[in-house]
N, CA, C and O atoms as CSV, one atom per row, in Angstrom:
chain,resi,resn,atom,element,x,y,z
A,1,PHE,N,N,-0.083,68.716,5.729
A,1,PHE,CA,C,0.557,69.840,6.400
A,1,PHE,C,C,-0.488,70.899,6.708
A,1,PHE,O,O,-1.303,71.217,5.842
A,2,PRO,N,N,-0.492,71.468,7.940
A,2,PRO,CA,C,-1.505,72.461,8.293
A,2,PRO,C,C,-1.470,73.667,7.369
A,2,PRO,O,O,-0.398,74.122,6.971
A,3,LYS,N,N,-2.648,74.184,7.027
A,3,LYS,CA,C,-2.755,75.294,6.080
A,3,LYS,C,C,-2.759,76.659,6.761
A,3,LYS,O,O,-2.683,77.682,6.081
A,4,SER,N,N,-2.849,76.694,8.101
A,4,SER,CA,C,-2.842,77.976,8.799
A,4,SER,C,C,-2.207,77.784,10.168
A,4,SER,O,O,-2.051,76.655,10.632
A,5,SER,N,N,-1.837,78.896,10.820
A,5,SER,CA,C,-1.251,78.788,12.158
A,5,SER,C,C,-2.271,78.226,13.138
A,5,SER,O,O,-1.903,77.488,14.052
A,6,PHE,N,N,-3.556,78.564,12.961
A,6,PHE,CA,C,-4.598,78.016,13.836
A,6,PHE,C,C,-4.640,76.495,13.711
A,6,PHE,O,O,-4.658,75.784,14.716
A,7,ALA,N,N,-4.656,76.003,12.479
A,7,ALA,CA,C,-4.715,74.550,12.255
A,7,ALA,C,C,-3.475,73.863,12.816
A,7,ALA,O,O,-3.576,72.792,13.415
A,8,ALA,N,N,-2.317,74.466,12.628
A,8,ALA,CA,C,-1.074,73.872,13.122
A,8,ALA,C,C,-1.082,73.783,14.643
A,8,ALA,O,O,-0.656,72.773,15.204
A,9,GLN,N,N,-1.561,74.825,15.316
A,9,GLN,CA,C,-1.624,74.801,16.772
A,9,GLN,C,C,-2.710,73.846,17.253
A,9,GLN,O,O,-2.539,73.153,18.256
A,10,PHE,N,N,-3.818,73.815,16.536
A,10,PHE,CA,C,-4.949,72.971,16.930
A,10,PHE,C,C,-4.557,71.502,16.927
A,10,PHE,O,O,-4.880,70.778,17.868
A,11,VAL,N,N,-3.876,71.056,15.902
A,11,VAL,CA,C,-3.483,69.648,15.838
A,11,VAL,C,C,-2.202,69.385,16.625
A,11,VAL,O,O,-1.803,68.233,16.796
A,12,GLY,N,N,-1.562,70.442,17.100
A,12,GLY,CA,C,-0.357,70.286,17.908
A,12,GLY,C,C,0.793,69.666,17.151
A,12,GLY,O,O,1.701,69.093,17.753
A,13,ALA,N,N,0.762,69.774,15.845
A,13,ALA,CA,C,1.737,69.064,15.025
A,13,ALA,C,C,3.010,69.849,14.778
A,13,ALA,O,O,4.008,69.274,14.340
A,14,ALA,N,N,3.004,71.141,15.045
A,14,ALA,CA,C,4.133,71.935,14.599
A,14,ALA,C,C,4.483,73.039,15.576
A,14,ALA,O,O,3.664,73.460,16.393
A,15,ASN,N,N,5.719,73.497,15.472
A,15,ASN,CA,C,6.171,74.667,16.202
A,15,ASN,C,C,5.844,75.892,15.358
A,15,ASN,O,O,6.163,75.932,14.170
A,16,ILE,N,N,5.215,76.880,15.961
A,16,ILE,CA,C,4.862,78.118,15.270
A,16,ILE,C,C,5.769,79.226,15.798
A,16,ILE,O,O,5.873,79.435,17.007
A,17,ILE,N,N,6.414,79.924,14.888
A,17,ILE,CA,C,7.357,80.969,15.266
A,17,ILE,C,C,6.941,82.271,14.581
A,17,ILE,O,O,6.738,82.303,13.367
A,18,LYS,N,N,6.817,83.340,15.362
A,18,LYS,CA,C,6.486,84.656,14.799
A,18,LYS,C,C,7.740,85.298,14.240
A,18,LYS,O,O,8.830,85.168,14.797
A,19,GLY,N,N,7.563,85.995,13.122
A,19,GLY,CA,C,8.703,86.685,12.540
A,19,GLY,C,C,8.280,87.755,11.567
A,19,GLY,O,O,7.099,88.071,11.429
A,20,GLU,N,N,9.268,88.304,10.897
A,20,GLU,CA,C,9.069,89.385,9.934
A,20,GLU,C,C,9.709,88.948,8.614
A,20,GLU,O,O,10.923,88.762,8.527
A,21,LEU,N,N,8.862,88.787,7.587
A,21,LEU,CA,C,9.363,88.389,6.268
A,21,LEU,C,C,10.027,89.583,5.609
A,21,LEU,O,O,9.468,90.679,5.568
A,22,ARG,N,N,11.221,89.358,5.098
A,22,ARG,CA,C,11.977,90.416,4.434
A,22,ARG,C,C,11.951,90.159,2.936
A,22,ARG,O,O,12.714,89.330,2.440
A,23,SER,N,N,11.086,90.857,2.207
A,23,SER,CA,C,10.938,90.594,0.770
A,23,SER,C,C,12.197,90.945,-0.008
A,23,SER,O,O,12.455,90.356,-1.058
A,24,ASN,N,N,12.991,91.904,0.491
A,24,ASN,CA,C,14.192,92.308,-0.248
A,24,ASN,C,C,15.384,91.408,0.057
A,24,ASN,O,O,16.476,91.637,-0.463
A,25,ASP,N,N,15.190,90.380,0.901
A,25,ASP,CA,C,16.284,89.475,1.243
A,25,ASP,C,C,16.248,88.178,0.434
A,25,ASP,O,O,16.934,87.219,0.786
A,26,ARG,N,N,15.463,88.131,-0.640
A,26,ARG,CA,C,15.370,86.903,-1.430
A,26,ARG,C,C,16.662,86.639,-2.206
A,26,ARG,O,O,17.249,87.547,-2.793
A,27,SER,N,N,17.083,85.388,-2.193
A,27,SER,CA,C,18.283,85.008,-2.940
A,27,SER,C,C,17.891,84.576,-4.349
A,27,SER,O,O,16.709,84.469,-4.675
A,28,ALA,N,N,18.891,84.333,-5.166
A,28,ALA,CA,C,18.650,83.877,-6.537
A,28,ALA,C,C,17.986,82.505,-6.553
A,28,ALA,O,O,17.355,82.135,-7.542
A,29,HIS,N,N,18.122,81.756,-5.476
A,29,HIS,CA,C,17.541,80.407,-5.397
A,29,HIS,C,C,16.123,80.430,-4.841
A,29,HIS,O,O,15.536,79.375,-4.602
A,30,GLY,N,N,15.568,81.617,-4.633
A,30,GLY,CA,C,14.205,81.712,-4.140
A,30,GLY,C,C,14.091,81.627,-2.633
A,30,GLY,O,O,12.985,81.544,-2.098
A,31,GLU,N,N,15.229,81.645,-1.935
A,31,GLU,CA,C,15.183,81.604,-0.483
A,31,GLU,C,C,14.906,82.998,0.058
A,31,GLU,O,O,15.212,83.996,-0.595
A,32,CYS,N,N,14.333,83.063,1.240
A,32,CYS,CA,C,14.154,84.365,1.863
A,32,CYS,C,C,14.431,84.246,3.347
A,32,CYS,O,O,14.556,83.149,3.890
A,33,THR,N,N,14.523,85.391,3.985
A,33,THR,CA,C,14.845,85.457,5.398
A,33,THR,C,C,13.636,85.920,6.185
A,33,THR,O,O,12.957,86.876,5.808
A,34,VAL,N,N,13.377,85.233,7.279
A,34,VAL,CA,C,12.376,85.682,8.239
A,34,VAL,C,C,13.138,86.030,9.512
A,34,VAL,O,O,13.793,85.176,10.109
A,35,ALA,N,N,13.045,87.291,9.919
A,35,ALA,CA,C,13.712,87.739,11.146
A,35,ALA,C,C,12.836,87.360,12.335
A,35,ALA,O,O,11.645,87.670,12.361
A,36,THR,N,N,13.435,86.685,13.321
A,36,THR,CA,C,12.712,86.334,14.547
A,36,THR,C,C,13.456,86.964,15.719
A,36,THR,O,O,14.551,87.502,15.557
A,37,ALA,N,N,12.851,86.893,16.894
A,37,ALA,CA,C,13.469,87.473,18.082
A,37,ALA,C,C,14.786,86.797,18.433
A,37,ALA,O,O,15.646,87.422,19.052
A,38,PHE,N,N,14.969,85.515,18.048
A,38,PHE,CA,C,16.190,84.792,18.408
A,38,PHE,C,C,17.177,84.678,17.256
A,38,PHE,O,O,18.248,84.093,17.422
A,39,GLY,N,N,16.838,85.226,16.084
A,39,GLY,CA,C,17.759,85.193,14.945
A,39,GLY,C,C,17.018,85.012,13.631
A,39,GLY,O,O,15.809,84.778,13.610
A,40,ASP,N,N,17.756,85.123,12.543
A,40,ASP,CA,C,17.170,85.003,11.211
A,40,ASP,C,C,17.025,83.541,10.805
A,40,ASP,O,O,17.923,82.730,11.031
A,41,ILE,N,N,15.884,83.215,10.205
A,41,ILE,CA,C,15.632,81.867,9.685
A,41,ILE,C,C,15.552,81.949,8.168
A,41,ILE,O,O,14.782,82.742,7.625
A,42,LEU,N,N,16.338,81.139,7.491
A,42,LEU,CA,C,16.309,81.060,6.036
A,42,LEU,C,C,15.262,80.030,5.630
A,42,LEU,O,O,15.224,78.927,6.177
A,43,ILE,N,N,14.405,80.393,4.662
A,43,ILE,CA,C,13.349,79.506,4.181
A,43,ILE,C,C,13.542,79.287,2.690
A,43,ILE,O,O,13.767,80.237,1.940
A,44,SER,N,N,13.454,78.030,2.262
A,44,SER,CA,C,13.571,77.758,0.825
A,44,SER,C,C,12.432,76.873,0.345
A,44,SER,O,O,12.551,76.204,-0.681
A,45,SER,N,N,11.344,76.868,1.074
A,45,SER,CA,C,10.231,75.993,0.708
A,45,SER,C,C,9.435,76.572,-0.456
A,45,SER,O,O,9.595,77.739,-0.813
A,46,THR,N,N,8.589,75.755,-1.032
A,46,THR,CA,C,7.774,76.182,-2.166
A,46,THR,C,C,6.699,77.171,-1.762
A,46,THR,O,O,6.053,77.761,-2.628
A,47,ASP,N,N,6.490,77.369,-0.454
A,47,ASP,CA,C,5.495,78.325,0.025
A,47,ASP,C,C,5.764,79.738,-0.490
A,47,ASP,O,O,4.856,80.565,-0.556
A,48,LEU,N,N,7.008,80.004,-0.850
A,48,LEU,CA,C,7.381,81.381,-1.186
A,48,LEU,C,C,6.754,81.884,-2.466
A,48,LEU,O,O,6.595,83.094,-2.629
A,49,SER,N,N,6.392,81.004,-3.379
A,49,SER,CA,C,5.826,81.460,-4.653
A,49,SER,C,C,4.526,82.230,-4.439
A,49,SER,O,O,4.195,83.116,-5.227
A,50,ASN,N,N,3.790,81.902,-3.380
A,50,ASN,CA,C,2.545,82.608,-3.083
A,50,ASN,C,C,2.779,83.923,-2.357
A,50,ASN,O,O,1.849,84.708,-2.173
A,51,ASN,N,N,4.005,84.165,-1.950
A,51,ASN,CA,C,4.307,85.346,-1.150
A,51,ASN,C,C,5.326,86.242,-1.839
A,51,ASN,O,O,6.064,86.967,-1.172
A,52,SER,N,N,5.373,86.201,-3.138
A,52,SER,CA,C,6.344,86.963,-3.909
A,52,SER,C,C,6.196,88.458,-3.642
A,52,SER,O,O,5.106,89.019,-3.755
A,53,GLY,N,N,7.308,89.086,-3.289
A,53,GLY,CA,C,7.320,90.523,-3.083
A,53,GLY,C,C,6.693,90.980,-1.779
A,53,GLY,O,O,6.683,92.175,-1.482
A,54,ARG,N,N,6.174,90.051,-1.004
A,54,ARG,CA,C,5.507,90.399,0.239
A,54,ARG,C,C,6.531,90.597,1.358
A,54,ARG,O,O,7.592,89.971,1.356
A,55,SER,N,N,6.211,91.453,2.293
A,55,SER,CA,C,7.028,91.566,3.495
A,55,SER,C,C,6.093,91.890,4.649
A,55,SER,O,O,4.926,92.220,4.438
A,56,GLY,N,N,6.603,91.795,5.860
A,56,GLY,CA,C,5.789,92.095,7.026
A,56,GLY,C,C,5.674,90.914,7.967
A,56,GLY,O,O,6.377,89.918,7.796
A,57,PRO,N,N,4.784,91.009,8.976
A,57,PRO,CA,C,4.662,89.965,9.986
A,57,PRO,C,C,4.163,88.650,9.391
A,57,PRO,O,O,3.237,88.637,8.580
A,58,VAL,N,N,4.780,87.556,9.798
A,58,VAL,CA,C,4.392,86.217,9.330
A,58,VAL,C,C,4.572,85.229,10.476
A,58,VAL,O,O,5.153,85.550,11.512
A,59,HIS,N,N,4.068,84.040,10.267
A,59,HIS,CA,C,4.357,82.910,11.145
A,59,HIS,C,C,5.041,81.851,10.289
A,59,HIS,O,O,4.652,81.611,9.146
A,60,VAL,N,N,6.059,81.227,10.855
A,60,VAL,CA,C,6.680,80.091,10.192
A,60,VAL,C,C,6.447,78.864,11.056
A,60,VAL,O,O,6.203,78.960,12.259
A,61,CYS,N,N,6.529,77.725,10.421
A,61,CYS,CA,C,6.157,76.473,11.048
A,61,CYS,C,C,7.246,75.442,10.765
A,61,CYS,O,O,7.720,75.326,9.635
A,62,VAL,N,N,7.639,74.696,11.795
A,62,VAL,CA,C,8.577,73.591,11.600
A,62,VAL,C,C,8.119,72.434,12.479
A,62,VAL,O,O,7.835,72.606,13.665
A,63,ARG,N,N,8.054,71.261,11.876
A,63,ARG,CA,C,7.582,70.077,12.600
A,63,ARG,C,C,8.655,69.617,13.602
A,63,ARG,O,O,9.848,69.755,13.334
A,64,PRO,N,N,8.236,69.072,14.750
A,64,PRO,CA,C,9.186,68.668,15.793
A,64,PRO,C,C,10.239,67.660,15.327
A,64,PRO,O,O,11.382,67.702,15.781
A,65,GLU,N,N,9.857,66.757,14.422
A,65,GLU,CA,C,10.821,65.744,13.967
A,65,GLU,C,C,11.812,66.288,12.947
A,65,GLU,O,O,12.755,65.588,12.577
A,66,LYS,N,N,11.620,67.521,12.485
A,66,LYS,CA,C,12.519,68.122,11.502
A,66,LYS,C,C,13.621,68.969,12.147
A,66,LYS,O,O,14.504,69.470,11.450
A,67,ILE,N,N,13.575,69.129,13.460
A,67,ILE,CA,C,14.612,69.886,14.167
A,67,ILE,C,C,15.708,68.916,14.592
A,67,ILE,O,O,15.448,67.949,15.307
A,68,ARG,N,N,16.936,69.179,14.148
A,68,ARG,CA,C,18.064,68.322,14.514
A,68,ARG,C,C,18.764,68.902,15.738
A,68,ARG,O,O,18.862,70.121,15.882
A,69,VAL,N,N,19.247,68.034,16.614
A,69,VAL,CA,C,19.884,68.444,17.855
A,69,VAL,C,C,21.343,67.990,17.854
A,69,VAL,O,O,21.652,66.856,17.488
A,70,PHE,N,N,22.238,68.898,18.270
A,70,PHE,CA,C,23.677,68.614,18.300
A,70,PHE,C,C,24.243,68.988,19.668
A,70,PHE,O,O,23.777,69.936,20.300
A,71,ALA,N,N,25.258,68.235,20.124
A,71,ALA,CA,C,25.944,68.561,21.373
A,71,ALA,C,C,26.843,69.779,21.171
A,71,ALA,O,O,26.963,70.623,22.059
A,72,ASP,N,N,27.471,69.865,20.006
A,72,ASP,CA,C,28.372,70.974,19.682
A,72,ASP,C,C,27.868,71.666,18.426
A,72,ASP,O,O,27.085,71.097,17.666
A,73,ALA,N,N,28.314,72.884,18.214
A,73,ALA,CA,C,27.883,73.644,17.043
A,73,ALA,C,C,28.235,72.869,15.774
A,73,ALA,O,O,29.394,72.500,15.583
A,74,PRO,N,N,27.255,72.616,14.905
A,74,PRO,CA,C,27.551,71.892,13.661
A,74,PRO,C,C,28.344,72.781,12.702
A,74,PRO,O,O,28.288,74.007,12.806
A,75,PRO,N,N,29.091,72.166,11.760
A,75,PRO,CA,C,29.907,72.961,10.830
A,75,PRO,C,C,29.077,73.925,9.979
A,75,PRO,O,O,29.488,75.061,9.740
A,76,LYS,N,N,27.918,73.470,9.530
A,76,LYS,CA,C,27.051,74.328,8.721
A,76,LYS,C,C,26.189,75.159,9.670
A,76,LYS,O,O,25.456,74.606,10.490
A,77,GLN,N,N,26.275,76.482,9.560
A,77,GLN,CA,C,25.632,77.351,10.551
A,77,GLN,C,C,24.247,77.864,10.144
A,77,GLN,O,O,23.594,78.537,10.941
A,78,THR,N,N,23.782,77.567,8.929
A,78,THR,CA,C,22.465,78.036,8.499
A,78,THR,C,C,21.380,77.511,9.431
A,78,THR,O,O,21.315,76.314,9.708
A,79,ASN,N,N,20.528,78.413,9.914
A,79,ASN,CA,C,19.401,78.057,10.789
A,79,ASN,C,C,19.845,77.249,12.005
A,79,ASN,O,O,19.177,76.294,12.402
A,80,THR,N,N,20.973,77.638,12.590
A,80,THR,CA,C,21.506,76.979,13.782
A,80,THR,C,C,21.403,77.937,14.964
A,80,THR,O,O,21.813,79.094,14.874
A,81,PHE,N,N,20.854,77.446,16.070
A,81,PHE,CA,C,20.640,78.278,17.249
A,81,PHE,C,C,20.981,77.477,18.499
A,81,PHE,O,O,20.836,76.255,18.517
A,82,SER,N,N,21.432,78.163,19.541
A,82,SER,CA,C,21.676,77.472,20.803
A,82,SER,C,C,20.362,77.383,21.572
A,82,SER,O,O,19.500,78.256,21.465
A,83,ALA,N,N,20.228,76.316,22.345
A,83,ALA,CA,C,18.991,76.084,23.098
A,83,ALA,C,C,19.320,75.344,24.389
A,83,ALA,O,O,20.376,74.726,24.525
A,84,THR,N,N,18.391,75.425,25.325
A,84,THR,CA,C,18.502,74.709,26.595
A,84,THR,C,C,17.387,73.671,26.655
A,84,THR,O,O,16.230,73.965,26.354
A,85,VAL,N,N,17.754,72.450,27.051
A,85,VAL,CA,C,16.747,71.398,27.189
A,85,VAL,C,C,16.003,71.626,28.499
A,85,VAL,O,O,16.594,71.578,29.577
A,86,LYS,N,N,14.690,71.877,28.393
A,86,LYS,CA,C,13.859,72.130,29.577
A,86,LYS,C,C,13.182,70.855,30.070
A,86,LYS,O,O,12.973,70.690,31.272
A,87,ALA,N,N,12.840,69.954,29.153
A,87,ALA,CA,C,12.158,68.713,29.539
A,87,ALA,C,C,12.442,67.636,28.509
A,87,ALA,O,O,12.686,67.919,27.336
A,88,ARG,N,N,12.405,66.375,28.978
A,88,ARG,CA,C,12.601,65.213,28.110
A,88,ARG,C,C,11.465,64.234,28.350
A,88,ARG,O,O,11.028,64.032,29.483
A,89,SER,N,N,10.994,63.628,27.264
A,89,SER,CA,C,9.988,62.589,27.386
A,89,SER,C,C,10.409,61.437,26.481
A,89,SER,O,O,10.408,61.574,25.258
A,90,PHE,N,N,10.769,60.305,27.076
A,90,PHE,CA,C,11.248,59.164,26.306
A,90,PHE,C,C,10.070,58.425,25.685
A,90,PHE,O,O,9.079,58.137,26.356
A,91,MET,N,N,10.191,58.120,24.391
A,91,MET,CA,C,9.102,57.485,23.646
A,91,MET,C,C,9.629,56.255,22.906
A,91,MET,O,O,9.399,56.110,21.705
A,92,GLY,N,N,10.325,55.379,23.604
A,92,GLY,CA,C,10.856,54.188,22.940
A,92,GLY,C,C,12.128,54.494,22.179
A,92,GLY,O,O,13.174,54.734,22.783
A,93,HIS,N,N,12.046,54.487,20.842
A,93,HIS,CA,C,13.227,54.733,20.006
A,93,HIS,C,C,13.517,56.208,19.812
A,93,HIS,O,O,14.543,56.561,19.231
A,94,SER,N,N,12.635,57.080,20.285
A,94,SER,CA,C,12.863,58.512,20.142
A,94,SER,C,C,12.583,59.223,21.462
A,94,SER,O,O,12.041,58.647,22.405
A,95,THR,N,N,12.971,60.488,21.490
A,95,THR,CA,C,12.778,61.316,22.676
A,95,THR,C,C,12.161,62.628,22.239
A,95,THR,O,O,12.587,63.227,21.252
A,96,GLU,N,N,11.154,63.074,22.978
A,96,GLU,CA,C,10.596,64.402,22.728
A,96,GLU,C,C,11.257,65.371,23.696
A,96,GLU,O,O,11.255,65.155,24.908
A,97,LEU,N,N,11.823,66.442,23.146
A,97,LEU,CA,C,12.475,67.461,23.960
A,97,LEU,C,C,11.667,68.743,23.921
A,97,LEU,O,O,11.096,69.100,22.890
A,98,THR,N,N,11.621,69.435,25.054
A,98,THR,CA,C,11.134,70.806,25.083
A,98,THR,C,C,12.380,71.663,25.181
A,98,THR,O,O,13.133,71.576,26.151
A,99,LEU,N,N,12.591,72.486,24.176
A,99,LEU,CA,C,13.797,73.307,24.085
A,99,LEU,C,C,13.446,74.769,24.284
A,99,LEU,O,O,12.419,75.240,23.796
A,100,GLU,N,N,14.297,75.484,25.000
A,100,GLU,CA,C,14.086,76.916,25.187
A,100,GLU,C,C,15.204,77.677,24.488
A,100,GLU,O,O,16.386,77.405,24.703
A,101,LEU,N,N,14.816,78.635,23.646
A,101,LEU,CA,C,15.789,79.474,22.958
A,101,LEU,C,C,16.098,80.697,23.816
A,101,LEU,O,O,15.483,80.900,24.863
A,102,SER,N,N,17.048,81.506,23.371
A,102,SER,CA,C,17.534,82.640,24.168
A,102,SER,C,C,16.432,83.619,24.569
A,102,SER,O,O,16.542,84.278,25.603
A,103,THR,N,N,15.390,83.720,23.778
A,103,THR,CA,C,14.321,84.675,24.056
A,103,THR,C,C,13.230,84.100,24.951
A,103,THR,O,O,12.280,84.803,25.295
A,104,GLY,N,N,13.354,82.830,25.331
A,104,GLY,CA,C,12.324,82.193,26.140
A,104,GLY,C,C,11.323,81.401,25.309
A,104,GLY,O,O,10.476,80.700,25.863
A,105,LEU,N,N,11.411,81.508,23.974
A,105,LEU,CA,C,10.523,80.734,23.102
A,105,LEU,C,C,10.813,79.255,23.295
A,105,LEU,O,O,11.971,78.837,23.306
A,106,GLU,N,N,9.749,78.458,23.447
A,106,GLU,CA,C,9.914,77.012,23.577
A,106,GLU,C,C,9.520,76.316,22.283
A,106,GLU,O,O,8.513,76.654,21.662
A,107,LEU,N,N,10.329,75.338,21.886
A,107,LEU,CA,C,10.066,74.523,20.701
A,107,LEU,C,C,10.027,73.063,21.119
A,107,LEU,O,O,10.758,72.644,22.016
A,108,ARG,N,N,9.165,72.290,20.461
A,108,ARG,CA,C,9.143,70.842,20.643
A,108,ARG,C,C,10.014,70.205,19.574
A,108,ARG,O,O,10.046,70.654,18.429
A,109,CYS,N,N,10.715,69.161,19.964
A,109,CYS,CA,C,11.600,68.465,19.039
A,109,CYS,C,C,11.482,66.971,19.319
A,109,CYS,O,O,11.478,66.553,20.477
A,110,ILE,N,N,11.389,66.175,18.278
A,110,ILE,CA,C,11.393,64.721,18.424
A,110,ILE,C,C,12.624,64.202,17.700
A,110,ILE,O,O,12.783,64.408,16.497
A,111,CYS,N,N,13.495,63.526,18.443
A,111,CYS,CA,C,14.755,63.070,17.846
A,111,CYS,C,C,15.107,61.683,18.371
A,111,CYS,O,O,14.502,61.209,19.333
A,112,PRO,N,N,16.085,61.029,17.742
A,112,PRO,CA,C,16.478,59.690,18.186
A,112,PRO,C,C,16.902,59.715,19.649
A,112,PRO,O,O,17.456,60.707,20.125
A,113,ASP,N,N,16.644,58.637,20.351
A,113,ASP,CA,C,17.089,58.509,21.736
A,113,ASP,C,C,18.586,58.213,21.718
A,113,ASP,O,O,19.006,57.135,21.299
A,114,ASP,N,N,19.394,59.180,22.178
A,114,ASP,CA,C,20.844,58.986,22.198
A,114,ASP,C,C,21.435,59.767,23.371
A,114,ASP,O,O,20.701,60.327,24.186
A,115,ASP,N,N,22.750,59.799,23.448
A,115,ASP,CA,C,23.417,60.448,24.584
A,115,ASP,C,C,23.044,61.915,24.722
A,115,ASP,O,O,22.905,62.417,25.837
A,116,ILE,N,N,22.882,62.603,23.607
A,116,ILE,CA,C,22.537,64.022,23.656
A,116,ILE,C,C,21.174,64.205,24.311
A,116,ILE,O,O,21.014,65.039,25.202
A,117,THR,N,N,20.198,63.428,23.869
A,117,THR,CA,C,18.841,63.624,24.390
A,117,THR,C,C,18.691,63.106,25.814
A,117,THR,O,O,17.757,63.496,26.514
A,118,ARG,N,N,19.602,62.227,26.259
A,118,ARG,CA,C,19.494,61.699,27.620
A,118,ARG,C,C,20.075,62.641,28.664
A,118,ARG,O,O,19.543,62.739,29.770
A,119,ALA,N,N,21.169,63.341,28.325
A,119,ALA,CA,C,21.895,64.050,29.373
A,119,ALA,C,C,22.219,65.518,29.081
A,119,ALA,O,O,22.291,66.332,30.001
A,120,GLN,N,N,22.410,65.847,27.829
A,120,GLN,CA,C,22.894,67.190,27.486
A,120,GLN,C,C,21.877,68.263,27.885
A,120,GLN,O,O,20.681,68.115,27.633
A,121,LYS,N,N,22.361,69.344,28.509
A,121,LYS,CA,C,21.480,70.435,28.931
A,121,LYS,C,C,21.522,71.582,27.910
A,121,LYS,O,O,20.482,72.130,27.545
A,122,SER,N,N,22.717,71.934,27.457
A,122,SER,CA,C,22.873,72.985,26.442
A,122,SER,C,C,23.147,72.307,25.111
A,122,SER,O,O,24.069,71.499,25.000
A,123,VAL,N,N,22.354,72.633,24.107
A,123,VAL,CA,C,22.477,71.993,22.801
A,123,VAL,C,C,22.421,73.045,21.701
A,123,VAL,O,O,22.159,74.221,21.952
A,124,PHE,N,N,22.669,72.603,20.504
A,124,PHE,CA,C,22.454,73.415,19.305
A,124,PHE,C,C,21.361,72.741,18.492
A,124,PHE,O,O,21.315,71.515,18.388
A,125,ILE,N,N,20.496,73.541,17.927
A,125,ILE,CA,C,19.462,72.989,17.054
A,125,ILE,C,C,19.654,73.543,15.653
A,125,ILE,O,O,20.202,74.629,15.464
A,126,GLN,N,N,19.194,72.778,14.682
A,126,GLN,CA,C,19.321,73.193,13.286
A,126,GLN,C,C,18.073,72.768,12.526
A,126,GLN,O,O,17.549,71.670,12.716
A,127,MET,N,N,17.608,73.670,11.655
A,127,MET,CA,C,16.438,73.407,10.812
A,127,MET,C,C,16.855,73.615,9.361
A,127,MET,O,O,17.381,74.673,9.018
A,128,ALA,N,N,16.630,72.633,8.515
A,128,ALA,CA,C,16.935,72.797,7.096
A,128,ALA,C,C,15.976,73.843,6.510
A,128,ALA,O,O,14.790,73.835,6.839
A,129,PRO,N,N,16.470,74.741,5.650
A,129,PRO,CA,C,15.587,75.746,5.046
A,129,PRO,C,C,14.362,75.142,4.360
A,129,PRO,O,O,13.300,75.764,4.330
A,130,SER,N,N,14.503,73.935,3.809
A,130,SER,CA,C,13.375,73.291,3.121
A,130,SER,C,C,12.345,72.717,4.102
A,130,SER,O,O,11.241,72.359,3.691
A,131,ASP,N,N,12.692,72.626,5.397
A,131,ASP,CA,C,11.769,72.097,6.403
A,131,ASP,C,C,11.018,73.189,7.154
A,131,ASP,O,O,10.175,72.897,8.002
A,132,VAL,N,N,11.322,74.447,6.844
A,132,VAL,CA,C,10.634,75.569,7.493
A,132,VAL,C,C,9.610,76.101,6.508
A,132,VAL,O,O,9.941,76.396,5.360
A,133,HIS,N,N,8.365,76.225,6.954
A,133,HIS,CA,C,7.283,76.620,6.058
A,133,HIS,C,C,6.659,77.933,6.492
A,133,HIS,O,O,6.473,78.192,7.681
A,134,LEU,N,N,6.343,78.747,5.510
A,134,LEU,CA,C,5.649,80.001,5.749
A,134,LEU,C,C,4.166,79.711,5.814
A,134,LEU,O,O,3.622,79.075,4.911
A,135,LEU,N,N,3.495,80.168,6.871
A,135,LEU,CA,C,2.064,79.939,6.995
A,135,LEU,C,C,1.308,81.147,6.441
A,135,LEU,O,O,1.702,82.288,6.684
A,136,PRO,N,N,0.242,80.908,5.708
A,136,PRO,CA,C,-0.553,82.037,5.227
A,136,PRO,C,C,-1.216,82.751,6.386
A,136,PRO,O,O,-1.595,82.130,7.378
A,137,GLU,N,N,-1.353,84.044,6.255
A,137,GLU,CA,C,-2.030,84.810,7.292
A,137,GLU,C,C,-3.512,84.471,7.280
A,137,GLU,O,O,-4.114,84.310,6.219
A,138,THR,N,N,-4.095,84.364,8.471
A,138,THR,CA,C,-5.528,84.026,8.554
A,138,THR,C,C,-6.310,85.191,9.123
A,138,THR,O,O,-7.529,85.102,9.271
C-alpha cells in the first residue's frame, strides 16, 4: 500500500481525496470522520493510531477495486455517495469506470462487468470504512 499521496498518485493505484480530519469526531470504535467537498467519509482503518488527536487537512486514499457500485441507493448509507459514470473501459471479467461526484471530483473504480457497469449513467458508490486509508502528510 502506498505510504504517501505522492507514491499513490505515482503508481496510479489509488484514488486520492482531499479532506479535513476531525479529531473530535472519533467514535468509541476508533473511527473518525474526514469532511470532503462531497460529504463526510468515515474511516476505521488502523492508520488512525498514528494520528491520534490530530485534526486539519489530510488526504485519504481508496483503491479502485474497493469502491462498490449500485444502481439504487443501498440500505446501508455509510460512505455512500451519488455519482455519474463518465467513462467505461471493459477489461474482460471487470470494468473500469470513471465516476464523477457532485463536486466534479473524478474517481476510478474497478468492478465486475454487469448490467450496472454496461449501461447505468447515474449510480451510487459505497466505500467500507476499513477500505479508506489516511495518508501521512509529506
